[in-house]
N, CA, C and O atoms as a GROMACS GRO file, in nm:
protein
  552
    1MET      N    1   7.610  15.149  17.475
    1MET     CA    2   7.566  15.016  17.432
    1MET      C    3   7.519  14.937  17.553
    1MET      O    4   7.587  14.930  17.655
    2ASP      N    5   7.401  14.878  17.540
    2ASP     CA    6   7.351  14.790  17.645
    2ASP      C    7   7.417  14.655  17.629
    2ASP      O    8   7.431  14.604  17.518
    3ILE      N    9   7.459  14.597  17.740
    3ILE     CA   10   7.523  14.467  17.735
    3ILE      C   11   7.416  14.360  17.731
    3ILE      O   12   7.324  14.357  17.813
    4GLN      N   13   7.429  14.271  17.632
    4GLN     CA   14   7.333  14.162  17.615
    4GLN      C   15   7.406  14.042  17.555
    4GLN      O   16   7.518  14.053  17.506
    5LEU      N   17   7.342  13.928  17.561
    5LEU     CA   18   7.400  13.810  17.498
    5LEU      C   19   7.420  13.838  17.349
    5LEU      O   20   7.338  13.905  17.286
    6ILE      N   21   7.527  13.787  17.296
    6ILE     CA   22   7.554  13.805  17.154
    6ILE      C   23   7.492  13.687  17.080
    6ILE      O   24   7.533  13.572  17.097
    7THR      N   25   7.392  13.719  16.997
    7THR     CA   26   7.319  13.614  16.927
    7THR      C   27   7.323  13.629  16.775
    7THR      O   28   7.263  13.549  16.703
    8SER      N   29   7.392  13.731  16.727
    8SER     CA   30   7.400  13.749  16.582
    8SER      C   31   7.532  13.817  16.547
    8SER      O   32   7.602  13.870  16.634
    9ASP      N   33   7.565  13.814  16.420
    9ASP     CA   34   7.686  13.881  16.375
    9ASP      C   35   7.679  14.031  16.396
    9ASP      O   36   7.781  14.096  16.420
   10THR      N   37   7.558  14.087  16.389
   10THR     CA   38   7.541  14.231  16.413
   10THR      C   39   7.576  14.265  16.557
   10THR      O   40   7.651  14.359  16.582
   11HIS      N   41   7.522  14.188  16.652
   11HIS     CA   42   7.557  14.209  16.793
   11HIS      C   43   7.706  14.192  16.815
   11HIS      O   44   7.767  14.267  16.891
   12TYR      N   45   7.763  14.093  16.748
   12TYR     CA   46   7.906  14.064  16.759
   12TYR      C   47   7.989  14.185  16.714
   12TYR      O   48   8.083  14.226  16.783
   13LYS      N   49   7.956  14.241  16.599
   13LYS     CA   50   8.029  14.357  16.548
   13LYS      C   51   8.016  14.477  16.641
   13LYS      O   52   8.112  14.551  16.663
   14GLU      N   53   7.898  14.497  16.695
   14GLU     CA   54   7.876  14.608  16.789
   14GLU      C   55   7.961  14.589  16.915
   14GLU      O   56   8.022  14.683  16.965
   15ALA      N   57   7.963  14.467  16.965
   15ALA     CA   58   8.040  14.439  17.087
   15ALA      C   59   8.189  14.458  17.060
   15ALA      O   60   8.260  14.513  17.145
   16ARG      N   61   8.238  14.414  16.945
   16ARG     CA   62   8.380  14.433  16.910
   16ARG      C   63   8.414  14.582  16.902
   16ARG      O   64   8.521  14.624  16.946
   17ALA      N   65   8.325  14.661  16.845
   17ALA     CA   66   8.349  14.806  16.834
   17ALA      C   67   8.354  14.868  16.974
   17ALA      O   68   8.436  14.956  17.000
   18GLU      N   69   8.266  14.823  17.061
   18GLU     CA   70   8.264  14.877  17.198
   18GLU      C   71   8.390  14.835  17.274
   18GLU      O   72   8.443  14.912  17.353
   19ILE      N   73   8.438  14.716  17.250
   19ILE     CA   74   8.563  14.670  17.312
   19ILE      C   75   8.678  14.760  17.268
   19ILE      O   76   8.761  14.801  17.350
   20GLU      N   77   8.683  14.789  17.139
   20GLU     CA   78   8.789  14.878  17.089
   20GLU      C   79   8.782  15.014  17.158
   20GLU      O   80   8.885  15.071  17.194
   21ARG      N   81   8.661  15.065  17.174
   21ARG     CA   82   8.644  15.196  17.238
   21ARG      C   83   8.691  15.193  17.384
   21ARG      O   84   8.746  15.290  17.435
   22LEU      N   85   8.667  15.080  17.451
   22LEU     CA   86   8.699  15.068  17.593
   22LEU      C   87   8.839  15.012  17.620
   22LEU      O   88   8.877  14.996  17.736
   23TRP      N   89   8.913  14.982  17.517
   23TRP     CA   90   9.039  14.909  17.532
   23TRP      C   91   9.134  14.969  17.635
   23TRP      O   92   9.199  14.893  17.707
   24ASP      N   93   9.144  15.098  17.645
   24ASP     CA   94   9.236  15.163  17.739
   24ASP      C   95   9.169  15.204  17.869
   24ASP      O   96   9.214  15.298  17.935
   25ALA      N   97   9.062  15.135  17.907
   25ALA     CA   98   8.991  15.168  18.031
   25ALA      C   99   9.084  15.154  18.151
   25ALA      O  100   9.168  15.064  18.158
   26LYS      N  101   9.067  15.246  18.245
   26LYS     CA  102   9.151  15.244  18.366
   26LYS      C  103   9.104  15.132  18.460
   26LYS      O  104   8.985  15.108  18.475
   27PRO      N  105   9.202  15.064  18.522
   27PRO     CA  106   9.167  14.956  18.616
   27PRO      C  107   9.076  15.005  18.728
   27PRO      O  108   9.092  15.116  18.780
   28GLY      N  109   8.979  14.921  18.763
   28GLY     CA  110   8.889  14.951  18.873
   28GLY      C  111   8.773  15.041  18.837
   28GLY      O  112   8.694  15.077  18.924
   29THR      N  113   8.760  15.078  18.711
   29THR     CA  114   8.650  15.166  18.669
   29THR      C  115   8.534  15.083  18.613
   29THR      O  116   8.553  14.967  18.577
   30PRO      N  117   8.416  15.144  18.606
   30PRO     CA  118   8.303  15.074  18.542
   30PRO      C  119   8.333  15.037  18.396
   30PRO      O  120   8.285  14.935  18.346
   31ASP      N  121   8.411  15.121  18.327
   31ASP     CA  122   8.445  15.090  18.188
   31ASP      C  123   8.530  14.963  18.179
   31ASP      O  124   8.515  14.885  18.085
   32GLU      N  125   8.618  14.942  18.276
   32GLU     CA  126   8.698  14.821  18.274
   32GLU      C  127   8.610  14.698  18.297
   32GLU      O  128   8.628  14.596  18.232
   33ALA      N  129   8.515  14.708  18.389
   33ALA     CA  130   8.423  14.597  18.415
   33ALA      C  131   8.340  14.567  18.290
   33ALA      O  132   8.317  14.451  18.257
   34LYS      N  133   8.296  14.672  18.221
   34LYS     CA  134   8.220  14.654  18.098
   34LYS      C  135   8.306  14.588  17.991
   34LYS      O  136   8.258  14.500  17.919
   35LEU      N  137   8.431  14.629  17.981
   35LEU     CA  138   8.525  14.572  17.885
   35LEU      C  139   8.543  14.422  17.910
   35LEU      O  140   8.538  14.342  17.816
   36GLU      N  141   8.563  14.384  18.035
   36GLU     CA  142   8.582  14.243  18.068
   36GLU      C  143   8.459  14.160  18.036
   36GLU      O  144   8.470  14.050  17.983
   37LEU      N  145   8.342  14.213  18.068
   37LEU     CA  146   8.218  14.141  18.041
   37LEU      C  147   8.196  14.125  17.890
   37LEU      O  148   8.159  14.017  17.844
   38LEU      N  149   8.219  14.231  17.815
   38LEU     CA  150   8.205  14.223  17.670
   38LEU      C  151   8.305  14.124  17.610
   38LEU      O  152   8.272  14.048  17.519
   39ALA      N  153   8.427  14.124  17.662
   39ALA     CA  154   8.529  14.032  17.613
   39ALA      C  155   8.486  13.887  17.635
   39ALA      O  156   8.507  13.803  17.548
   40MET      N  157   8.426  13.857  17.749
   40MET     CA  158   8.377  13.722  17.776
   40MET      C  159   8.264  13.684  17.682
   40MET      O  160   8.259  13.572  17.631
   41LEU      N  161   8.173  13.777  17.659
   41LEU     CA  162   8.061  13.750  17.569
   41LEU      C  163   8.110  13.726  17.426
   41LEU      O  164   8.062  13.635  17.357
   42VAL      N  165   8.205  13.807  17.381
   42VAL     CA  166   8.261  13.791  17.247
   42VAL      C  167   8.333  13.657  17.237
   42VAL      O  168   8.318  13.585  17.138
   43HIS      N  169   8.411  13.624  17.337
   43HIS     CA  170   8.484  13.497  17.339
   43HIS      C  171   8.387  13.379  17.328
   43HIS      O  172   8.408  13.288  17.248
   44ASN      N  173   8.281  13.381  17.407
   44ASN     CA  174   8.182  13.272  17.403
   44ASN      C  175   8.114  13.262  17.268
   44ASN      O  176   8.091  13.152  17.218
   45TYR      N  177   8.081  13.377  17.208
   45TYR     CA  178   8.018  13.377  17.077
   45TYR      C  179   8.112  13.320  16.972
   45TYR      O  180   8.071  13.238  16.889
   46GLU      N  181   8.238  13.361  16.976
   46GLU     CA  182   8.336  13.312  16.879
   46GLU      C  183   8.355  13.161  16.891
   46GLU      O  184   8.363  13.091  16.790
   47ARG      N  185   8.361  13.112  17.013
   47ARG     CA  186   8.380  12.967  17.034
   47ARG      C  187   8.260  12.887  16.984
   47ARG      O  188   8.277  12.777  16.933
   48SER      N  189   8.139  12.942  17.000
   48SER     CA  190   8.021  12.869  16.954
   48SER      C  191   8.003  12.883  16.804
   48SER      O  192   7.954  12.790  16.738
   49ARG      N  193   8.040  12.996  16.748
   49ARG     CA  194   8.020  13.022  16.605
   49ARG      C  195   8.131  12.961  16.519
   49ARG      O  196   8.104  12.909  16.411
   50TRP      N  197   8.254  12.968  16.568
   50TRP     CA  198   8.368  12.920  16.491
   50TRP      C  199   8.455  12.831  16.580
   50TRP      O  200   8.566  12.869  16.617
   51PRO      N  201   8.406  12.711  16.613
   51PRO     CA  202   8.484  12.623  16.701
   51PRO      C  203   8.614  12.579  16.633
   51PRO      O  204   8.620  12.561  16.511
   52VAL      N  205   8.716  12.564  16.714
   52VAL     CA  206   8.846  12.519  16.665
   52VAL      C  207   8.855  12.369  16.690
   52VAL      O  208   8.849  12.326  16.805
   53PRO      N  209   8.870  12.290  16.585
   53PRO     CA  210   8.878  12.145  16.606
   53PRO      C  211   9.007  12.108  16.678
   53PRO      O  212   9.109  12.176  16.667
   54ALA      N  213   9.000  11.998  16.751
   54ALA     CA  214   9.120  11.949  16.819
   54ALA      C  215   9.222  11.908  16.713
   54ALA      O  216   9.185  11.854  16.609
   55PRO      N  217   9.348  11.933  16.739
   55PRO     CA  218   9.450  11.893  16.640
   55PRO      C  219   9.464  11.742  16.635
   55PRO      O  220   9.424  11.671  16.727
   56ASP      N  221   9.519  11.696  16.528
   56ASP     CA  222   9.551  11.555  16.513
   56ASP      C  223   9.650  11.518  16.625
   56ASP      O  224   9.745  11.593  16.649
   57PRO      N  225   9.630  11.405  16.693
   57PRO     CA  226   9.720  11.367  16.803
   57PRO      C  227   9.868  11.364  16.764
   57PRO      O  228   9.954  11.410  16.840
   58ILE      N  229   9.898  11.309  16.647
   58ILE     CA  230  10.038  11.300  16.604
   58ILE      C  231  10.094  11.439  16.577
   58ILE      O  232  10.209  11.468  16.611
   59GLU      N  233  10.013  11.525  16.517
   59GLU     CA  234  10.057  11.663  16.493
   59GLU      C  235  10.079  11.736  16.624
   59GLU      O  236  10.170  11.819  16.635
   60ALA      N  237   9.996  11.707  16.725
   60ALA     CA  238  10.014  11.769  16.857
   60ALA      C  239  10.146  11.725  16.920
   60ALA      O  240  10.216  11.806  16.981
   61ILE      N  241  10.180  11.598  16.905
   61ILE     CA  242  10.308  11.548  16.958
   61ILE      C  243  10.425  11.615  16.886
   61ILE      O  244  10.519  11.662  16.949
   62LYS      N  245  10.418  11.618  16.752
   62LYS     CA  246  10.526  11.678  16.674
   62LYS      C  247  10.540  11.827  16.704
   62LYS      O  248  10.651  11.880  16.710
   63PHE      N  249  10.427  11.895  16.724
   63PHE     CA  250  10.431  12.037  16.758
   63PHE      C  251  10.503  12.058  16.892
   63PHE      O  252  10.587  12.147  16.904
   64ARG      N  253  10.469  11.974  16.992
   64ARG     CA  254  10.534  11.987  17.122
   64ARG      C  255  10.682  11.953  17.113
   64ARG      O  256  10.764  12.016  17.179
   65MET      N  257  10.717  11.855  17.032
   65MET     CA  258  10.858  11.820  17.012
   65MET      C  259  10.932  11.941  16.956
   65MET      O  260  11.042  11.974  17.002
   66ASP      N  261  10.873  12.006  16.859
   66ASP     CA  262  10.934  12.124  16.798
   66ASP      C  263  10.945  12.238  16.900
   66ASP      O  264  11.049  12.304  16.907
   67GLN      N  265  10.840  12.260  16.977
   67GLN     CA  266  10.840  12.366  17.078
   67GLN      C  267  10.951  12.348  17.181
   67GLN      O  268  11.019  12.443  17.218
   68GLN      N  269  10.969  12.223  17.225
   68GLN     CA  270  11.062  12.195  17.334
   68GLN      C  271  11.197  12.144  17.286
   68GLN      O  272  11.282  12.107  17.367
   69GLY      N  273  11.217  12.141  17.154
   69GLY     CA  274  11.345  12.094  17.100
   69GLY      C  275  11.371  11.948  17.129
   69GLY      O  276  11.485  11.908  17.152
   70LEU      N  277  11.265  11.867  17.129
   70LEU     CA  278  11.277  11.725  17.160
   70LEU      C  279  11.311  11.645  17.034
   70LEU      O  280  11.279  11.687  16.922
   71THR      N  281  11.373  11.532  17.053
   71THR     CA  282  11.401  11.440  16.944
   71THR      C  283  11.322  11.312  16.968
   71THR      O  284  11.260  11.295  17.073
   72ARG      N  285  11.326  11.223  16.871
   72ARG     CA  286  11.258  11.094  16.887
   72ARG      C  287  11.316  11.017  17.006
   72ARG      O  288  11.245  10.941  17.072
   73LYS      N  289  11.443  11.038  17.033
   73LYS     CA  290  11.508  10.970  17.145
   73LYS      C  291  11.442  11.011  17.278
   73LYS      O  292  11.434  10.930  17.371
   74ASP      N  293  11.396  11.136  17.286
   74ASP     CA  294  11.329  11.184  17.407
   74ASP      C  295  11.196  11.114  17.431
   74ASP      O  296  11.143  11.117  17.542
   75LEU      N  297  11.141  11.051  17.327
   75LEU     CA  298  11.012  10.983  17.339
   75LEU      C  299  11.025  10.836  17.378
   75LEU      O  300  10.925  10.769  17.404
   76LEU      N  301  11.148  10.787  17.382
   76LEU     CA  302  11.170  10.646  17.415
   76LEU      C  303  11.110  10.604  17.550
   76LEU      O  304  11.055  10.495  17.560
   77PRO      N  305  11.120  10.687  17.656
   77PRO     CA  306  11.059  10.645  17.783
   77PRO      C  307  10.907  10.626  17.773
   77PRO      O  308  10.848  10.555  17.854
   78ILE      N  309  10.846  10.689  17.675
   78ILE     CA  310  10.701  10.677  17.658
   78ILE      C  311  10.665  10.560  17.568
   78ILE      O  312  10.576  10.481  17.601
   79PHE      N  313  10.733  10.549  17.454
   79PHE     CA  314  10.698  10.448  17.355
   79PHE      C  315  10.776  10.317  17.370
   79PHE      O  316  10.732  10.214  17.320
   80GLY      N  317  10.890  10.321  17.437
   80GLY     CA  318  10.965  10.199  17.465
   80GLY      C  319  11.074  10.165  17.366
   80GLY      O  320  11.186  10.133  17.406
   81THR      N  321  11.045  10.170  17.237
   81THR     CA  322  11.145  10.135  17.137
   81THR      C  323  11.145  10.238  17.025
   81THR      O  324  11.049  10.312  17.007
   82THR      N  325  11.255  10.241  16.950
   82THR     CA  326  11.261  10.334  16.837
   82THR      C  327  11.162  10.292  16.729
   82THR      O  328  11.105  10.377  16.661
   83ALA      N  329  11.142  10.161  16.713
   83ALA     CA  330  11.047  10.113  16.612
   83ALA      C  331  10.905  10.159  16.646
   83ALA      O  332  10.832  10.206  16.559
   84ARG      N  333  10.867  10.144  16.772
   84ARG     CA  334  10.733  10.184  16.814
   84ARG      C  335  10.717  10.336  16.802
   84ARG      O  336  10.612  10.385  16.762
   85THR      N  337  10.822  10.410  16.837
   85THR     CA  338  10.819  10.556  16.823
   85THR      C  339  10.794  10.593  16.678
   85THR      O  340  10.711  10.679  16.649
   86SER      N  341  10.865  10.529  16.588
   86SER     CA  342  10.850  10.555  16.445
   86SER      C  343  10.709  10.519  16.398
   86SER      O  344  10.648  10.595  16.322
   87GLU      N  345  10.658  10.406  16.442
   87GLU     CA  346  10.524  10.364  16.402
   87GLU      C  347  10.417  10.462  16.450
   87GLU      O  348  10.325  10.495  16.375
   88VAL      N  349  10.431  10.510  16.573
   88VAL     CA  350  10.334  10.606  16.626
   88VAL      C  351  10.342  10.738  16.548
   88VAL      O  352  10.239  10.791  16.505
   89LEU      N  353  10.462  10.790  16.530
   89LEU     CA  354  10.477  10.919  16.463
   89LEU      C  355  10.442  10.914  16.314
   89LEU      O  356  10.412  11.018  16.254
   90SER      N  357  10.444  10.796  16.255
   90SER     CA  358  10.404  10.784  16.114
   90SER      C  359  10.255  10.753  16.102
   90SER      O  360  10.201  10.749  15.991
   91GLY      N  361  10.188  10.730  16.214
   91GLY     CA  362  10.044  10.702  16.212
   91GLY      C  363  10.011  10.556  16.188
   91GLY      O  364   9.894  10.522  16.168
   92LYS      N  365  10.111  10.469  16.190
   92LYS     CA  366  10.087  10.326  16.169
   92LYS      C  367  10.040  10.256  16.296
   92LYS      O  368   9.980  10.149  16.289
   93ARG      N  369  10.069  10.315  16.411
   93ARG     CA  370  10.029  10.257  16.539
   93ARG      C  371   9.951  10.362  16.616
   93ARG      O  372   9.990  10.479  16.622
   94LYS      N  373   9.840  10.319  16.675
   94LYS     CA  374   9.758  10.411  16.755
   94LYS      C  375   9.819  10.430  16.894
   94LYS      O  376   9.889  10.344  16.945
   95LEU      N  377   9.789  10.545  16.952
   95LEU     CA  378   9.832  10.571  17.089
   95LEU      C  379   9.750  10.485  17.184
   95LEU      O  380   9.630  10.467  17.166
   96THR      N  381   9.816  10.431  17.285
   96THR     CA  382   9.746  10.356  17.389
   96THR      C  383   9.712  10.454  17.502
   96THR      O  384   9.765  10.565  17.507
   97LEU      N  385   9.625  10.411  17.591
   97LEU     CA  386   9.588  10.493  17.706
   97LEU      C  387   9.712  10.526  17.790
   97LEU      O  388   9.726  10.638  17.838
   98ASP      N  389   9.800  10.428  17.807
   98ASP     CA  390   9.922  10.450  17.885
   98ASP      C  391  10.011  10.556  17.818
   98ASP      O  392  10.066  10.643  17.885
   99MET      N  393  10.025  10.547  17.685
   99MET     CA  394  10.105  10.646  17.612
   99MET      C  395  10.046  10.785  17.628
   99MET      O  396  10.118  10.882  17.651
  100ILE      N  397   9.913  10.795  17.616
  100ILE     CA  398   9.844  10.923  17.628
  100ILE      C  399   9.871  10.985  17.765
  100ILE      O  400   9.902  11.103  17.776
  101ARG      N  401   9.858  10.903  17.869
  101ARG     CA  402   9.883  10.953  18.005
  101ARG      C  403  10.026  11.002  18.021
  101ARG      O  404  10.050  11.108  18.080
  102LYS      N  405  10.121  10.926  17.970
  102LYS     CA  406  10.262  10.964  17.983
  102LYS      C  407  10.294  11.091  17.903
  102LYS      O  408  10.366  11.178  17.952
  103LEU      N  409  10.241  11.102  17.782
  103LEU     CA  410  10.265  11.222  17.700
  103LEU      C  411  10.208  11.346  17.768
  103LEU      O  412  10.270  11.453  17.768
  104HIS      N  413  10.092  11.330  17.826
  104HIS     CA  414  10.030  11.442  17.897
  104HIS      C  415  10.111  11.481  18.021
  104HIS      O  416  10.139  11.599  18.042
  105ALA      N  417  10.148  11.383  18.101
  105ALA     CA  418  10.221  11.411  18.225
  105ALA      C  419  10.361  11.465  18.199
  105ALA      O  420  10.404  11.560  18.264
  106ARG      N  421  10.430  11.406  18.105
  106ARG     CA  422  10.571  11.442  18.083
  106ARG      C  423  10.589  11.569  18.000
  106ARG      O  424  10.677  11.650  18.028
  107PHE      N  425  10.505  11.586  17.896
  107PHE     CA  426  10.525  11.698  17.804
  107PHE      C  427  10.412  11.801  17.807
  107PHE      O  428  10.419  11.902  17.737
  108GLY      N  429  10.309  11.776  17.888
  108GLY     CA  430  10.201  11.873  17.902
  108GLY      C  431  10.114  11.888  17.778
  108GLY      O  432  10.051  11.992  17.758
  109ILE      N  433  10.109  11.784  17.696
  109ILE     CA  434  10.022  11.789  17.579
  109ILE      C  435   9.879  11.772  17.628
  109ILE      O  436   9.851  11.678  17.702
  110PRO      N  437   9.788  11.860  17.588
  110PRO     CA  438   9.649  11.850  17.637
  110PRO      C  439   9.586  11.716  17.602
  110PRO      O  440   9.601  11.664  17.492
  111LEU      N  441   9.515  11.661  17.699
  111LEU     CA  442   9.448  11.532  17.678
  111LEU      C  443   9.352  11.537  17.560
  111LEU      O  444   9.341  11.440  17.485
  112GLU      N  445   9.282  11.651  17.543
  112GLU     CA  446   9.186  11.663  17.432
  112GLU      C  447   9.255  11.642  17.298
  112GLU      O  448   9.196  11.584  17.206
  113SER      N  449   9.379  11.687  17.287
  113SER     CA  450   9.454  11.671  17.162
  113SER      C  451   9.496  11.527  17.141
  113SER      O  452   9.496  11.477  17.029
  114LEU      N  453   9.530  11.460  17.248
  114LEU     CA  454   9.581  11.323  17.238
  114LEU      C  455   9.471  11.220  17.214
  114LEU      O  456   9.496  11.115  17.155
  115VAL      N  457   9.349  11.250  17.258
  115VAL     CA  458   9.240  11.153  17.241
  115VAL      C  459   9.153  11.186  17.120
  115VAL      O  460   9.059  11.111  17.091
  116ALA      N  461   9.181  11.295  17.050
  116ALA     CA  462   9.103  11.330  16.932
  116ALA      C  463   9.121  11.225  16.824
  116ALA      O  464   9.223  11.156  16.818
  117GLU      N  465   9.021  11.214  16.738
  117GLU     CA  466   9.031  11.124  16.623
  117GLU      C  467   9.145  11.170  16.534
  117GLU      O  468   9.152  11.288  16.499
  118PRO      N  469   9.233  11.080  16.496
  118PRO     CA  470   9.340  11.119  16.404
  118PRO      C  471   9.279  11.162  16.270
  118PRO      O  472   9.180  11.105  16.225
  119HIS      N  473   9.339  11.262  16.208
  119HIS     CA  474   9.295  11.302  16.075
  119HIS      C  475   9.332  11.191  15.979
  119HIS      O  476   9.436  11.126  15.994
  120ARG      N  477   9.249  11.171  15.882
  120ARG     CA  478   9.277  11.064  15.785
  120ARG      C  479   9.400  11.098  15.703
  120ARG      O  480   9.415  11.209  15.652
  121ARG      N  481   9.485  11.002  15.691
  121ARG     CA  482   9.605  11.018  15.610
  121ARG      C  483   9.585  10.940  15.481
  121ARG      O  484   9.526  10.832  15.481
  122LYS      N  485   9.633  10.996  15.373
  122LYS     CA  486   9.625  10.925  15.245
  122LYS      C  487   9.727  10.812  15.247
  122LYS      O  488   9.840  10.832  15.290
  123PRO      N  489   9.688  10.695  15.201
  123PRO     CA  490   9.785  10.585  15.197
  123PRO      C  491   9.897  10.616  15.100
  123PRO      O  492   9.877  10.681  14.998
  124ALA      N  493  10.014  10.567  15.134
  124ALA     CA  494  10.131  10.589  15.046
  124ALA      C  495  10.109  10.512  14.918
  124ALA      O  496  10.058  10.400  14.918
  125ARG      N  497  10.147  10.573  14.809
  125ARG     CA  498  10.133  10.507  14.679
  125ARG      C  499  10.248  10.410  14.660
  125ARG      O  500  10.363  10.440  14.694
  126SER      N  501  10.217  10.296  14.606
  126SER     CA  502  10.324  10.199  14.580
  126SER      C  503  10.388  10.234  14.446
  126SER      O  504  10.340  10.322  14.374
  127GLY      N  505  10.495  10.167  14.415
  127GLY     CA  506  10.565  10.192  14.290
  127GLY      C  507  10.494  10.128  14.171
  127GLY      O  508  10.547  10.128  14.060
  128ARG      N  509  10.376  10.074  14.194
  128ARG     CA  510  10.303  10.007  14.086
  128ARG      C  511  10.175  10.083  14.058
  128ARG      O  512  10.116  10.145  14.147
  129ARG      N  513  10.134  10.078  13.937
  129ARG     CA  514  10.005  10.136  13.903
  129ARG      C  515   9.925  10.030  13.828
  129ARG      O  516   9.982   9.942  13.765
  130ARG      N  517   9.798  10.041  13.835
  130ARG     CA  518   9.712   9.940  13.774
  130ARG      C  519   9.661   9.990  13.639
  130ARG      O  520   9.615  10.103  13.625
  131ILE      N  521   9.671   9.903  13.543
  131ILE     CA  522   9.613   9.928  13.412
  131ILE      C  523   9.522   9.810  13.386
  131ILE      O  524   9.567   9.696  13.374
  132GLY      N  525   9.395   9.838  13.377
  132GLY     CA  526   9.301   9.728  13.363
  132GLY      C  527   9.305   9.646  13.489
  132GLY      O  528   9.287   9.700  13.599
  133THR      N  529   9.329   9.517  13.477
  133THR     CA  530   9.336   9.430  13.595
  133THR      C  531   9.478   9.382  13.621
  133THR      O  532   9.501   9.306  13.715
  134ARG      N  533   9.571   9.425  13.541
  134ARG     CA  534   9.710   9.384  13.559
  134ARG      C  535   9.789   9.490  13.630
  134ARG      O  536   9.769   9.609  13.605
  135ALA      N  537   9.878   9.451  13.716
  135ALA     CA  538   9.968   9.546  13.782
  135ALA      C  539  10.097   9.550  13.701
  135ALA      O  540  10.152   9.447  13.662
  136THR      N  541  10.142   9.672  13.676
  136THR     CA  542  10.268   9.687  13.603
  136THR      C  543  10.359   9.776  13.681
  136THR      O  544  10.313   9.860  13.759
  137ALA      N  545  10.489   9.761  13.662
  137ALA     CA  546  10.586   9.848  13.731
  137ALA      C  547  10.580   9.986  13.670
  137ALA      O  548  10.565  10.001  13.548
  138ALA      N  549  10.591  10.087  13.756
  138ALA     CA  550  10.583  10.225  13.707
  138ALA      C  551  10.714  10.270  13.652
  138ALA      O  552  10.727  10.384  13.607
   0.00000   0.00000   0.00000
């Protein structure tokens, strides 16, 4: 297989097949160099063809909390109060630049995740529903 830029799904499939064939290449051989180059080309094609959106900032924080076994109390040095921590984690309060910097420095959350647009959350439904123009208790 000639190595070339991957510009179609056909090229992509061919490159993946060649990677599989070369997977056990011995270090320092031309086959290993070919494997590495093909892997880079495939990676670049995948990133351009199927980009992964940045996670929601709040989900990124919660994910890191879960990974590191953190509690809301561990976030107090960043958010200042339990009320503010609750507001941020529920999506009622936006992250400030200072909070973003502290979350990144202290917990290693990628900046791209923290500055991404939050995913839209559906508003909580109240205990009332509307019939016509009158509100009635549900």
